[in-house]
PQR file of N, CA, C, O and H, with PARSE charges and radii, in Angstrom:
ATOM      1  N   MET A   1      11.673  10.953  -9.470 -0.4000 1.5000
ATOM      2  CA  MET A   1      10.441  10.983  -9.669 -0.0000 2.0000
ATOM      3  C   MET A   1       9.991  11.390  -8.315  0.5500 1.7000
ATOM      4  O   MET A   1      10.704  11.339  -7.313 -0.5500 1.4000
ATOM      5  N   HIS A   2       8.775  11.794  -8.353 -0.4000 1.5000
ATOM      6  CA  HIS A   2       8.082  12.544  -7.158 -0.0000 2.0000
ATOM      7  C   HIS A   2       7.488  11.297  -6.222  0.5500 1.7000
ATOM      8  O   HIS A   2       7.108  10.239  -6.723 -0.5500 1.4000
ATOM      9  H   HIS A   2       8.196  11.836  -9.168  0.4000 1.0000
ATOM     10  N   GLU A   3       7.465  11.541  -4.959 -0.4000 1.5000
ATOM     11  CA  GLU A   3       7.271  10.446  -3.893 -0.0000 2.0000
ATOM     12  C   GLU A   3       6.022  10.034  -4.286  0.5500 1.7000
ATOM     13  O   GLU A   3       6.062   8.810  -4.403 -0.5500 1.4000
ATOM     14  H   GLU A   3       7.773  12.401  -4.552  0.4000 1.0000
ATOM     15  N   ASN A   4       4.612  10.588  -4.622 -0.4000 1.5000
ATOM     16  CA  ASN A   4       3.547   9.978  -4.933 -0.0000 2.0000
ATOM     17  C   ASN A   4       3.908   9.439  -6.236  0.5500 1.7000
ATOM     18  O   ASN A   4       3.676   8.233  -6.162 -0.5500 1.4000
ATOM     19  H   ASN A   4       4.579  11.583  -4.527  0.4000 1.0000
ATOM     20  N   ALA A   5       4.255   9.657  -7.127 -0.4000 1.5000
ATOM     21  CA  ALA A   5       4.419   8.825  -8.522 -0.0000 2.0000
ATOM     22  C   ALA A   5       5.050   7.538  -8.118  0.5500 1.7000
ATOM     23  O   ALA A   5       4.602   6.461  -8.512 -0.5500 1.4000
ATOM     24  H   ALA A   5       4.443  10.637  -7.187  0.4000 1.0000
ATOM     25  N   GLU A   6       6.283   7.661  -7.187 -0.4000 1.5000
ATOM     26  CA  GLU A   6       6.959   6.405  -6.892 -0.0000 2.0000
ATOM     27  C   GLU A   6       6.056   5.459  -6.153  0.5500 1.7000
ATOM     28  O   GLU A   6       6.149   4.244  -6.328 -0.5500 1.4000
ATOM     29  H   GLU A   6       6.646   8.536  -6.867  0.4000 1.0000
ATOM     30  N   LEU A   7       5.044   6.079  -5.200 -0.4000 1.5000
ATOM     31  CA  LEU A   7       4.125   5.140  -4.534 -0.0000 2.0000
ATOM     32  C   LEU A   7       3.360   4.457  -5.546  0.5500 1.7000
ATOM     33  O   LEU A   7       3.324   3.226  -5.569 -0.5500 1.4000
ATOM     34  H   LEU A   7       4.968   7.066  -5.059  0.4000 1.0000
ATOM     35  N   ALA A   8       2.689   5.235  -6.463 -0.4000 1.5000
ATOM     36  CA  ALA A   8       1.717   4.813  -7.435 -0.0000 2.0000
ATOM     37  C   ALA A   8       2.454   3.734  -8.346  0.5500 1.7000
ATOM     38  O   ALA A   8       1.808   2.713  -8.581 -0.5500 1.4000
ATOM     39  H   ALA A   8       2.719   6.234  -6.444  0.4000 1.0000
ATOM     40  N   GLU A   9       3.693   3.839  -8.868 -0.4000 1.5000
ATOM     41  CA  GLU A   9       4.284   3.069  -9.235 -0.0000 2.0000
ATOM     42  C   GLU A   9       4.585   1.642  -8.571  0.5500 1.7000
ATOM     43  O   GLU A   9       4.665   0.633  -9.272 -0.5500 1.4000
ATOM     44  H   GLU A   9       4.218   4.669  -8.677  0.4000 1.0000
ATOM     45  N   ALA A  10       4.714   1.619  -7.461 -0.4000 1.5000
ATOM     46  CA  ALA A  10       4.780   0.793  -6.497 -0.0000 2.0000
ATOM     47  C   ALA A  10       3.641  -0.351  -6.459  0.5500 1.7000
ATOM     48  O   ALA A  10       3.774  -1.575  -6.464 -0.5500 1.4000
ATOM     49  H   ALA A  10       4.649   2.439  -6.891  0.4000 1.0000
ATOM     50  N   ILE A  11       2.593   0.370  -6.424 -0.4000 1.5000
ATOM     51  CA  ILE A  11       1.262  -0.144  -6.279 -0.0000 2.0000
ATOM     52  C   ILE A  11       0.936  -0.728  -7.357  0.5500 1.7000
ATOM     53  O   ILE A  11       0.341  -1.805  -7.322 -0.5500 1.4000
ATOM     54  H   ILE A  11       2.486   1.364  -6.420  0.4000 1.0000
ATOM     55  N   ARG A  12       1.329  -0.009  -8.723 -0.4000 1.5000
ATOM     56  CA  ARG A  12       0.603  -0.697 -10.106 -0.0000 2.0000
ATOM     57  C   ARG A  12       1.669  -2.081  -9.992  0.5500 1.7000
ATOM     58  O   ARG A  12       1.114  -3.178  -9.941 -0.5500 1.4000
ATOM     59  H   ARG A  12       1.812   0.866  -8.751  0.4000 1.0000
ATOM     60  N   ARG A  13       3.142  -2.034  -9.953 -0.4000 1.5000
ATOM     61  CA  ARG A  13       3.851  -3.160  -9.778 -0.0000 2.0000
ATOM     62  C   ARG A  13       3.336  -4.266  -8.996  0.5500 1.7000
ATOM     63  O   ARG A  13       3.316  -5.358  -9.564 -0.5500 1.4000
ATOM     64  H   ARG A  13       3.592  -1.142  -9.994  0.4000 1.0000
ATOM     65  N   THR A  14       2.871  -4.192  -7.680 -0.4000 1.5000
ATOM     66  CA  THR A  14       2.508  -5.000  -6.880 -0.0000 2.0000
ATOM     67  C   THR A  14       0.960  -5.458  -7.677  0.5500 1.7000
ATOM     68  O   THR A  14       0.832  -6.608  -8.099 -0.5500 1.4000
ATOM     69  H   THR A  14       2.887  -3.306  -7.218  0.4000 1.0000
ATOM     70  N   ALA A  15       0.176  -4.743  -7.778 -0.4000 1.5000
ATOM     71  CA  ALA A  15      -1.092  -5.107  -8.620 -0.0000 2.0000
ATOM     72  C   ALA A  15      -0.815  -6.191  -9.829  0.5500 1.7000
ATOM     73  O   ALA A  15      -1.435  -7.244  -9.975 -0.5500 1.4000
ATOM     74  H   ALA A  15       0.281  -3.810  -7.435  0.4000 1.0000
ATOM     75  N   TYR A  16       0.205  -5.723 -10.627 -0.4000 1.5000
ATOM     76  CA  TYR A  16       0.592  -6.505 -11.631 -0.0000 2.0000
ATOM     77  C   TYR A  16       0.994  -8.066 -11.446  0.5500 1.7000
ATOM     78  O   TYR A  16       0.689  -9.022 -12.160 -0.5500 1.4000
ATOM     79  H   TYR A  16       0.708  -4.867 -10.508  0.4000 1.0000
ATOM     80  N   PHE A  17       1.751  -8.027 -10.298 -0.4000 1.5000
ATOM     81  CA  PHE A  17       2.371  -9.255  -9.676 -0.0000 2.0000
ATOM     82  C   PHE A  17       1.099 -10.150  -9.221  0.5500 1.7000
ATOM     83  O   PHE A  17       0.984 -11.308  -9.622 -0.5500 1.4000
ATOM     84  H   PHE A  17       1.999  -7.251  -9.718  0.4000 1.0000
ATOM     85  N   LEU A  18       0.123  -9.530  -8.336 -0.4000 1.5000
ATOM     86  CA  LEU A  18      -1.110 -10.104  -7.876 -0.0000 2.0000
ATOM     87  C   LEU A  18      -1.673 -10.699  -9.068  0.5500 1.7000
ATOM     88  O   LEU A  18      -1.861 -11.914  -9.117 -0.5500 1.4000
ATOM     89  H   LEU A  18       0.216  -8.589  -8.009  0.4000 1.0000
ATOM     90  N   TRP A  19      -1.972  -9.885 -10.092 -0.4000 1.5000
ATOM     91  CA  TRP A  19      -2.606 -10.567 -11.378 -0.0000 2.0000
ATOM     92  C   TRP A  19      -1.950 -11.555 -11.930  0.5500 1.7000
ATOM     93  O   TRP A  19      -2.612 -12.560 -12.188 -0.5500 1.4000
ATOM     94  H   TRP A  19      -1.819  -8.898 -10.053  0.4000 1.0000
ATOM     95  N   GLN A  20      -0.594 -11.552 -12.238 -0.4000 1.5000
ATOM     96  CA  GLN A  20       0.226 -12.707 -12.665 -0.0000 2.0000
ATOM     97  C   GLN A  20       0.079 -13.894 -11.815  0.5500 1.7000
ATOM     98  O   GLN A  20      -0.200 -14.988 -12.305 -0.5500 1.4000
ATOM     99  H   GLN A  20      -0.056 -10.735 -12.029  0.4000 1.0000
ATOM    100  N   GLN A  21       0.260 -13.711 -10.524 -0.4000 1.5000
ATOM    101  CA  GLN A  21       0.025 -14.976  -9.481 -0.0000 2.0000
ATOM    102  C   GLN A  21      -1.344 -15.752  -9.513  0.5500 1.7000
ATOM    103  O   GLN A  21      -1.495 -16.920  -9.153 -0.5500 1.4000
ATOM    104  H   GLN A  21       0.486 -12.823 -10.126  0.4000 1.0000
ATOM    105  N   GLU A  22      -2.285 -14.940  -9.989 -0.4000 1.5000
ATOM    106  CA  GLU A  22      -3.767 -15.389  -9.978 -0.0000 2.0000
ATOM    107  C   GLU A  22      -4.140 -16.003 -11.407  0.5500 1.7000
ATOM    108  O   GLU A  22      -5.243 -16.413 -11.768 -0.5500 1.4000
ATOM    109  H   GLU A  22      -2.163 -13.991 -10.282  0.4000 1.0000
ATOM    110  N   GLY A  23      -2.851 -15.962 -12.187 -0.4000 1.5000
ATOM    111  CA  GLY A  23      -3.299 -16.635 -13.657 -0.0000 2.0000
ATOM    112  C   GLY A  23      -3.801 -15.491 -14.594  0.5500 1.7000
ATOM    113  O   GLY A  23      -4.392 -15.850 -15.612 -0.5500 1.4000
ATOM    114  H   GLY A  23      -1.955 -15.629 -11.894  0.4000 1.0000
ATOM    115  N   GLN A  24      -3.644 -14.233 -14.383 -0.4000 1.5000
ATOM    116  CA  GLN A  24      -3.879 -13.169 -15.269 -0.0000 2.0000
ATOM    117  C   GLN A  24      -5.552 -13.221 -15.574  0.5500 1.7000
ATOM    118  O   GLN A  24      -5.948 -13.177 -16.739 -0.5500 1.4000
ATOM    119  H   GLN A  24      -3.164 -13.941 -13.556  0.4000 1.0000
ATOM    120  N   PRO A  25      -6.348 -13.303 -14.620 -0.5600 1.5000
ATOM    121  CA  PRO A  25      -7.784 -13.259 -14.884  0.2800 2.0000
ATOM    122  C   PRO A  25      -8.267 -11.968 -15.403  0.5500 1.7000
ATOM    123  O   PRO A  25      -7.661 -10.939 -15.104 -0.5500 1.4000
ATOM    124  N   HIS A  26      -9.430 -11.937 -16.245 -0.4000 1.5000
ATOM    125  CA  HIS A  26     -10.085 -10.756 -16.801 -0.0000 2.0000
ATOM    126  C   HIS A  26     -11.120 -10.003 -15.890  0.5500 1.7000
ATOM    127  O   HIS A  26     -11.927 -10.607 -15.183 -0.5500 1.4000
ATOM    128  H   HIS A  26      -9.922 -12.773 -16.488  0.4000 1.0000
ATOM    129  N   GLY A  27     -11.050  -8.920 -15.948 -0.4000 1.5000
ATOM    130  CA  GLY A  27     -12.105  -8.308 -15.024 -0.0000 2.0000
ATOM    131  C   GLY A  27     -11.544  -8.103 -13.497  0.5500 1.7000
ATOM    132  O   GLY A  27     -12.403  -7.761 -12.683 -0.5500 1.4000
ATOM    133  H   GLY A  27     -10.394  -8.429 -16.522  0.4000 1.0000
ATOM    134  N   ARG A  28     -10.443  -8.240 -13.096 -0.4000 1.5000
ATOM    135  CA  ARG A  28     -10.256  -8.206 -11.706 -0.0000 2.0000
ATOM    136  C   ARG A  28      -9.120  -6.924 -11.494  0.5500 1.7000
ATOM    137  O   ARG A  28      -8.464  -6.894 -10.453 -0.5500 1.4000
ATOM    138  H   ARG A  28      -9.746  -8.518 -13.757  0.4000 1.0000
ATOM    139  N   ALA A  29      -8.955  -5.979 -12.441 -0.4000 1.5000
ATOM    140  CA  ALA A  29      -7.948  -5.198 -12.126 -0.0000 2.0000
ATOM    141  C   ALA A  29      -8.200  -4.278 -10.813  0.5500 1.7000
ATOM    142  O   ALA A  29      -7.243  -3.974 -10.101 -0.5500 1.4000
ATOM    143  H   ALA A  29      -9.488  -6.003 -13.287  0.4000 1.0000
ATOM    144  N   LEU A  30      -9.656  -3.798 -10.484 -0.4000 1.5000
ATOM    145  CA  LEU A  30      -9.650  -3.132  -9.518 -0.0000 2.0000
ATOM    146  C   LEU A  30      -9.434  -3.861  -7.942  0.5500 1.7000
ATOM    147  O   LEU A  30      -9.192  -3.282  -6.883 -0.5500 1.4000
ATOM    148  H   LEU A  30     -10.434  -4.045 -11.063  0.4000 1.0000
ATOM    149  N   ASP A  31      -9.616  -5.362  -8.201 -0.4000 1.5000
ATOM    150  CA  ASP A  31      -9.642  -5.958  -7.104 -0.0000 2.0000
ATOM    151  C   ASP A  31      -7.946  -6.242  -6.589  0.5500 1.7000
ATOM    152  O   ASP A  31      -7.561  -6.317  -5.423 -0.5500 1.4000
ATOM    153  H   ASP A  31      -9.813  -5.833  -9.061  0.4000 1.0000
ATOM    154  N   HIS A  32      -7.099  -6.370  -7.847 -0.4000 1.5000
ATOM    155  CA  HIS A  32      -5.617  -6.432  -7.601 -0.0000 2.0000
ATOM    156  C   HIS A  32      -5.055  -4.876  -7.130  0.5500 1.7000
ATOM    157  O   HIS A  32      -4.075  -4.658  -6.417 -0.5500 1.4000
ATOM    158  H   HIS A  32      -7.411  -6.310  -8.795  0.4000 1.0000
ATOM    159  N   TRP A  33      -5.810  -4.042  -7.638 -0.4000 1.5000
ATOM    160  CA  TRP A  33      -5.136  -2.614  -7.343 -0.0000 2.0000
ATOM    161  C   TRP A  33      -5.498  -2.501  -6.025  0.5500 1.7000
ATOM    162  O   TRP A  33      -4.603  -2.212  -5.230 -0.5500 1.4000
ATOM    163  H   TRP A  33      -6.605  -4.218  -8.217  0.4000 1.0000
ATOM    164  N   LEU A  34      -6.840  -2.699  -5.538 -0.4000 1.5000
ATOM    165  CA  LEU A  34      -7.041  -2.344  -3.929 -0.0000 2.0000
ATOM    166  C   LEU A  34      -6.221  -3.193  -3.101  0.5500 1.7000
ATOM    167  O   LEU A  34      -5.595  -2.684  -2.171 -0.5500 1.4000
ATOM    168  H   LEU A  34      -7.567  -2.934  -6.184  0.4000 1.0000
ATOM    169  N   ARG A  35      -6.153  -4.434  -3.336 -0.4000 1.5000
ATOM    170  CA  ARG A  35      -5.106  -5.424  -2.791 -0.0000 2.0000
ATOM    171  C   ARG A  35      -3.762  -4.978  -2.689  0.5500 1.7000
ATOM    172  O   ARG A  35      -3.100  -5.133  -1.662 -0.5500 1.4000
ATOM    173  H   ARG A  35      -6.661  -4.847  -4.091  0.4000 1.0000
ATOM    174  N   ALA A  36      -3.320  -4.410  -3.755 -0.4000 1.5000
ATOM    175  CA  ALA A  36      -2.033  -3.860  -3.811 -0.0000 2.0000
ATOM    176  C   ALA A  36      -1.893  -2.435  -2.707  0.5500 1.7000
ATOM    177  O   ALA A  36      -1.007  -2.238  -1.876 -0.5500 1.4000
ATOM    178  H   ALA A  36      -3.858  -4.284  -4.589  0.4000 1.0000
ATOM    179  N   GLN A  37      -2.961  -1.656  -2.999 -0.4000 1.5000
ATOM    180  CA  GLN A  37      -2.886  -0.293  -2.083 -0.0000 2.0000
ATOM    181  C   GLN A  37      -3.006  -0.839  -0.667  0.5500 1.7000
ATOM    182  O   GLN A  37      -2.442  -0.162   0.193 -0.5500 1.4000
ATOM    183  H   GLN A  37      -3.681  -1.817  -3.674  0.4000 1.0000
ATOM    184  N   HIS A  38      -3.585  -1.847  -0.301 -0.4000 1.5000
ATOM    185  CA  HIS A  38      -3.882  -2.125   1.195 -0.0000 2.0000
ATOM    186  C   HIS A  38      -2.509  -2.784   1.546  0.5500 1.7000
ATOM    187  O   HIS A  38      -2.100  -2.505   2.673 -0.5500 1.4000
ATOM    188  H   HIS A  38      -4.044  -2.397  -0.999  0.4000 1.0000
ATOM    189  N   MET A  39      -1.779  -3.545   0.845 -0.4000 1.5000
ATOM    190  CA  MET A  39      -0.483  -4.117   1.215 -0.0000 2.0000
ATOM    191  C   MET A  39       0.351  -2.988   1.424  0.5500 1.7000
ATOM    192  O   MET A  39       0.889  -2.968   2.531 -0.5500 1.4000
ATOM    193  H   MET A  39      -2.111  -3.771  -0.070  0.4000 1.0000
ATOM    194  N   HIS A  40       0.603  -2.050   0.668 -0.4000 1.5000
ATOM    195  CA  HIS A  40       1.457  -0.753   0.541 -0.0000 2.0000
ATOM    196  C   HIS A  40       1.031   0.017   1.984  0.5500 1.7000
ATOM    197  O   HIS A  40       1.925   0.308   2.779 -0.5500 1.4000
ATOM    198  H   HIS A  40       0.166  -2.067  -0.231  0.4000 1.0000
ATOM    199  N   GLN A  41      -0.124   0.275   2.229 -0.4000 1.5000
ATOM    200  CA  GLN A  41      -0.615   0.935   3.370 -0.0000 2.0000
ATOM    201  C   GLN A  41      -0.179   0.296   4.640  0.5500 1.7000
ATOM    202  O   GLN A  41       0.336   0.869   5.599 -0.5500 1.4000
ATOM    203  H   GLN A  41      -0.851   0.039   1.584  0.4000 1.0000
ATOM    204  N   ARG A  42      -0.438  -0.895   4.526 -0.4000 1.5000
ATOM    205  CA  ARG A  42       0.088  -1.924   5.793 -0.0000 2.0000
ATOM    206  C   ARG A  42       1.464  -1.593   6.162  0.5500 1.7000
ATOM    207  O   ARG A  42       1.788  -1.100   7.243 -0.5500 1.4000
ATOM    208  H   ARG A  42      -0.857  -1.361   3.746  0.4000 1.0000
ATOM    209  N   GLN A  43       2.407  -1.945   5.022 -0.4000 1.5000
ATOM    210  CA  GLN A  43       3.812  -1.740   5.143 -0.0000 2.0000
ATOM    211  C   GLN A  43       4.290  -0.294   5.568  0.5500 1.7000
ATOM    212  O   GLN A  43       5.276  -0.110   6.281 -0.5500 1.4000
ATOM    213  H   GLN A  43       2.144  -2.345   4.144  0.4000 1.0000
ATOM    214  N   MET A  44       3.530   0.665   5.083 -0.4000 1.5000
ATOM    215  CA  MET A  44       4.030   1.810   5.478 -0.0000 2.0000
ATOM    216  C   MET A  44       3.585   2.199   6.977  0.5500 1.7000
ATOM    217  O   MET A  44       4.395   2.830   7.657 -0.5500 1.4000
ATOM    218  H   MET A  44       2.729   0.515   4.504  0.4000 1.0000
ATOM    219  N   ALA A  45       2.520   1.902   7.440 -0.4000 1.5000
ATOM    220  CA  ALA A  45       1.858   2.029   8.687 -0.0000 2.0000
ATOM    221  C   ALA A  45       3.035   1.203   9.744  0.5500 1.7000
ATOM    222  O   ALA A  45       3.465   1.620  10.819 -0.5500 1.4000
ATOM    223  H   ALA A  45       1.863   1.390   6.888  0.4000 1.0000
ATOM    224  N   TYR A  46       3.316   0.139   9.166 -0.4000 1.5000
ATOM    225  CA  TYR A  46       4.258  -0.880  10.121 -0.0000 2.0000
ATOM    226  C   TYR A  46       5.422  -0.130  10.328  0.5500 1.7000
ATOM    227  O   TYR A  46       5.769   0.199  11.463 -0.5500 1.4000
ATOM    228  H   TYR A  46       2.967  -0.200   8.292  0.4000 1.0000
ATOM    229  N   ASP A  47       6.236   0.253   9.029 -0.4000 1.5000
ATOM    230  CA  ASP A  47       7.465   0.785   9.202 -0.0000 2.0000
ATOM    231  C   ASP A  47       7.470   1.956  10.131  0.5500 1.7000
ATOM    232  O   ASP A  47       8.237   2.036  11.091 -0.5500 1.4000
ATOM    233  H   ASP A  47       5.954  -0.014   8.107  0.4000 1.0000
ATOM    234  N   ARG A  48       6.420   3.031   9.750 -0.4000 1.5000
ATOM    235  CA  ARG A  48       6.401   4.216  10.578 -0.0000 2.0000
ATOM    236  C   ARG A  48       6.436   3.834  12.212  0.5500 1.7000
ATOM    237  O   ARG A  48       7.062   4.451  13.075 -0.5500 1.4000
ATOM    238  H   ARG A  48       5.797   2.966   8.970  0.4000 1.0000
ATOM    239  N   TRP A  49       5.587   2.640  12.403 -0.4000 1.5000
ATOM    240  CA  TRP A  49       5.459   2.372  13.973 -0.0000 2.0000
ATOM    241  C   TRP A  49       6.726   1.944  14.512  0.5500 1.7000
ATOM    242  O   TRP A  49       7.185   2.377  15.569 -0.5500 1.4000
ATOM    243  H   TRP A  49       5.078   2.139  11.703  0.4000 1.0000
ATOM    244  N   LEU A  50       7.371   0.962  13.666 -0.4000 1.5000
ATOM    245  CA  LEU A  50       8.755   0.521  14.028 -0.0000 2.0000
ATOM    246  C   LEU A  50       9.784   1.576  14.544  0.5500 1.7000
ATOM    247  O   LEU A  50      10.405   1.562  15.607 -0.5500 1.4000
ATOM    248  H   LEU A  50       6.999   0.611  12.807  0.4000 1.0000
ATOM    249  N   ALA A  51       9.817   2.588  13.433 -0.4000 1.5000
ATOM    250  CA  ALA A  51      10.689   3.716  13.605 -0.0000 2.0000
ATOM    251  C   ALA A  51      10.466   4.443  14.626  0.5500 1.7000
ATOM    252  O   ALA A  51      11.386   5.153  15.031 -0.5500 1.4000
ATOM    253  H   ALA A  51       9.313   2.599  12.570  0.4000 1.0000
ATOM    254  N   GLU A  52       9.177   4.452  15.307 -0.4000 1.5000
ATOM    255  CA  GLU A  52       8.888   5.237  16.588 -0.0000 2.0000
ATOM    256  C   GLU A  52       9.143   4.342  17.852  0.5500 1.7000
ATOM    257  O   GLU A  52       8.919   4.702  19.007 -0.5500 1.4000
ATOM    258  H   GLU A  52       8.430   3.876  14.978  0.4000 1.0000
ATOM    259  N   GLY A  53       9.630   3.158  17.479 -0.4000 1.5000
ATOM    260  CA  GLY A  53       9.977   2.358  18.777 -0.0000 2.0000
ATOM    261  C   GLY A  53       8.902   1.702  19.252  0.5500 1.7000
ATOM    262  O   GLY A  53       8.737   1.597  20.468 -0.5500 1.4000
ATOM    263  H   GLY A  53       9.812   2.865  16.540  0.4000 1.0000
ATOM    264  N   THR A  54       7.879   1.081  18.201 -0.4000 1.5000
ATOM    265  CA  THR A  54       6.423   0.284  18.527 -0.0000 2.0000
ATOM    266  C   THR A  54       5.637   0.825  19.378  0.5500 1.7000
ATOM    267  O   THR A  54       5.094  -0.061  20.037 -0.5500 1.4000
ATOM    268  H   THR A  54       8.013   1.166  17.214  0.4000 1.0000
ATOM    269  N   PRO A  55       5.245   2.058  19.747 -0.5600 1.5000
ATOM    270  CA  PRO A  55       4.468   2.814  20.876  0.2800 2.0000
ATOM    271  C   PRO A  55       3.199   2.195  20.746  0.5500 1.7000
ATOM    272  O   PRO A  55       2.643   2.220  19.648 -0.5500 1.4000
ATOM    273  N   VAL A  56       2.667   1.645  21.717 -0.4000 1.5000
ATOM    274  CA  VAL A  56       1.378   0.861  21.999 -0.0000 2.0000
ATOM    275  C   VAL A  56       0.172   1.469  21.421  0.5500 1.7000
ATOM    276  O   VAL A  56      -0.608   0.806  20.738 -0.5500 1.4000
ATOM    277  H   VAL A  56       3.118   1.626  22.609  0.4000 1.0000
ATOM    278  N   ASP A  57      -0.018   2.848  21.703 -0.4000 1.5000
ATOM    279  CA  ASP A  57      -1.206   3.814  21.470 -0.0000 2.0000
ATOM    280  C   ASP A  57      -1.146   4.504  19.985  0.5500 1.7000
ATOM    281  O   ASP A  57      -2.048   5.311  19.760 -0.5500 1.4000
ATOM    282  H   ASP A  57       0.616   3.387  22.258  0.4000 1.0000
ATOM    283  N   ARG A  58      -0.089   4.255  18.840 -0.4000 1.5000
ATOM    284  CA  ARG A  58       0.009   5.000  17.822 -0.0000 2.0000
ATOM    285  C   ARG A  58      -0.198   4.011  16.678  0.5500 1.7000
ATOM    286  O   ARG A  58       0.139   4.434  15.572 -0.5500 1.4000
ATOM    287  H   ARG A  58       0.644   3.599  19.023  0.4000 1.0000
ATOM    288  N   ALA A  59      -0.697   2.754  16.741 -0.4000 1.5000
ATOM    289  CA  ALA A  59      -1.027   1.950  15.371 -0.0000 2.0000
ATOM    290  C   ALA A  59      -1.959   2.653  14.535  0.5500 1.7000
ATOM    291  O   ALA A  59      -1.810   2.908  13.340 -0.5500 1.4000
ATOM    292  H   ALA A  59      -0.971   2.411  17.639  0.4000 1.0000
ATOM    293  N   GLU A  60      -2.957   2.948  15.288 -0.4000 1.5000
ATOM    294  CA  GLU A  60      -4.134   3.516  14.125 -0.0000 2.0000
ATOM    295  C   GLU A  60      -3.700   4.795  13.806  0.5500 1.7000
ATOM    296  O   GLU A  60      -4.141   5.106  12.700 -0.5500 1.4000
ATOM    297  H   GLU A  60      -3.078   2.741  16.259  0.4000 1.0000
ATOM    298  N   ALA A  61      -2.887   5.845  14.405 -0.4000 1.5000
ATOM    299  CA  ALA A  61      -2.429   6.868  13.859 -0.0000 2.0000
ATOM    300  C   ALA A  61      -1.815   6.609  12.840  0.5500 1.7000
ATOM    301  O   ALA A  61      -2.167   7.140  11.787 -0.5500 1.4000
ATOM    302  H   ALA A  61      -2.528   5.593  15.303  0.4000 1.0000
ATOM    303  N   HIS A  62      -0.733   5.724  12.881 -0.4000 1.5000
ATOM    304  CA  HIS A  62      -0.003   5.390  11.462 -0.0000 2.0000
ATOM    305  C   HIS A  62      -0.922   4.756  10.491  0.5500 1.7000
ATOM    306  O   HIS A  62      -0.894   5.254   9.365 -0.5500 1.4000
ATOM    307  H   HIS A  62      -0.448   5.293  13.737  0.4000 1.0000
ATOM    308  N   TRP A  63      -1.547   3.990  10.640 -0.4000 1.5000
ATOM    309  CA  TRP A  63      -2.637   3.408   9.784 -0.0000 2.0000
ATOM    310  C   TRP A  63      -3.433   4.598   8.983  0.5500 1.7000
ATOM    311  O   TRP A  63      -3.622   4.540   7.768 -0.5500 1.4000
ATOM    312  H   TRP A  63      -1.571   3.586  11.554  0.4000 1.0000
ATOM    313  N   ASN A  64      -3.791   5.472   9.647 -0.4000 1.5000
ATOM    314  CA  ASN A  64      -4.504   6.518   9.076 -0.0000 2.0000
ATOM    315  C   ASN A  64      -3.555   7.549   8.281  0.5500 1.7000
ATOM    316  O   ASN A  64      -3.925   8.059   7.224 -0.5500 1.4000
ATOM    317  H   ASN A  64      -3.637   5.520  10.634  0.4000 1.0000
ATOM    318  N   ALA A  65      -2.570   7.760   8.743 -0.4000 1.5000
ATOM    319  CA  ALA A  65      -1.365   8.399   8.038 -0.0000 2.0000
ATOM    320  C   ALA A  65      -0.977   7.879   6.727  0.5500 1.7000
ATOM    321  O   ALA A  65      -0.745   8.556   5.725 -0.5500 1.4000
ATOM    322  H   ALA A  65      -2.269   7.345   9.602  0.4000 1.0000
ATOM    323  N   ALA A  66      -0.924   6.421   6.853 -0.4000 1.5000
ATOM    324  CA  ALA A  66      -0.458   5.765   5.503 -0.0000 2.0000
ATOM    325  C   ALA A  66      -1.684   5.601   4.433  0.5500 1.7000
ATOM    326  O   ALA A  66      -1.575   5.257   3.256 -0.5500 1.4000
ATOM    327  H   ALA A  66      -1.112   5.871   7.667  0.4000 1.0000
ATOM    328  N   ALA A  67      -2.765   5.902   5.074 -0.4000 1.5000
ATOM    329  CA  ALA A  67      -4.243   5.795   4.279 -0.0000 2.0000
ATOM    330  C   ALA A  67      -4.204   7.102   3.688  0.5500 1.7000
ATOM    331  O   ALA A  67      -4.770   7.165   2.597 -0.5500 1.4000
ATOM    332  H   ALA A  67      -2.854   6.181   6.030  0.4000 1.0000
ATOM    333  N   GLY A  68      -3.634   8.275   4.162 -0.4000 1.5000
ATOM    334  CA  GLY A  68      -3.663   9.535   3.445 -0.0000 2.0000
ATOM    335  C   GLY A  68      -2.646   9.447   2.352  0.5500 1.7000
ATOM    336  O   GLY A  68      -2.849   9.846   1.205 -0.5500 1.4000
ATOM    337  H   GLY A  68      -3.174   8.224   5.049  0.4000 1.0000
ATOM    338  N   ARG A  69      -1.507   8.883   2.790 -0.4000 1.5000
ATOM    339  CA  ARG A  69      -0.486   8.902   1.660 -0.0000 2.0000
ATOM    340  C   ARG A  69      -0.898   8.161   0.375  0.5500 1.7000
ATOM    341  O   ARG A  69      -0.672   8.395  -0.812 -0.5500 1.4000
ATOM    342  H   ARG A  69      -1.342   8.559   3.722  0.4000 1.0000
ATOM    343  N   ILE A  70      -1.603   7.156   1.032 -0.4000 1.5000
ATOM    344  CA  ILE A  70      -2.036   6.308  -0.172 -0.0000 2.0000
ATOM    345  C   ILE A  70      -3.100   6.917  -1.198  0.5500 1.7000
ATOM    346  O   ILE A  70      -3.101   6.772  -2.420 -0.5500 1.4000
ATOM    347  H   ILE A  70      -1.787   6.966   1.997  0.4000 1.0000
ATOM    348  N   GLY A  71      -3.957   7.592  -0.456 -0.4000 1.5000
ATOM    349  CA  GLY A  71      -4.815   8.528  -1.274 -0.0000 2.0000
ATOM    350  C   GLY A  71      -4.491   9.645  -2.158  0.5500 1.7000
ATOM    351  O   GLY A  71      -5.252  10.104  -3.009 -0.5500 1.4000
ATOM    352  H   GLY A  71      -3.957   7.710   0.537  0.4000 1.0000
ATOM    353  N   GLU A  72      -3.188  10.091  -1.871 -0.4000 1.5000
ATOM    354  CA  GLU A  72      -2.519  11.217  -2.481 -0.0000 2.0000
ATOM    355  C   GLU A  72      -2.001  10.562  -3.658  0.5500 1.7000
ATOM    356  O   GLU A  72      -1.756  11.373  -4.551 -0.5500 1.4000
ATOM    357  H   GLU A  72      -2.569   9.718  -1.180  0.4000 1.0000
ATOM    358  N   SER A  73      -1.751   9.339  -3.958 -0.4000 1.5000
ATOM    359  CA  SER A  73      -0.931   8.890  -4.901 -0.0000 2.0000
ATOM    360  C   SER A  73      -1.727   8.716  -6.355  0.5500 1.7000
ATOM    361  O   SER A  73      -1.121   8.308  -7.346 -0.5500 1.4000
ATOM    362  H   SER A  73      -1.951   8.681  -3.232  0.4000 1.0000
TER
END
């Protein structure tokens, strides 16, 4: 599976989990999708920041790079 497809699938699974945890409410699909995207973006940025040795001045760059990857999925 292509990396973007894998990321989109991971976001979908997370959004579905969030939906289930909230009691499967109707009309909240976009809310759950956006929360799931944000969660994955945060994790991707954090993982990249850790991999670089936690540089003080790179957190925003990692956040923006993760946002770009999320936007491509």
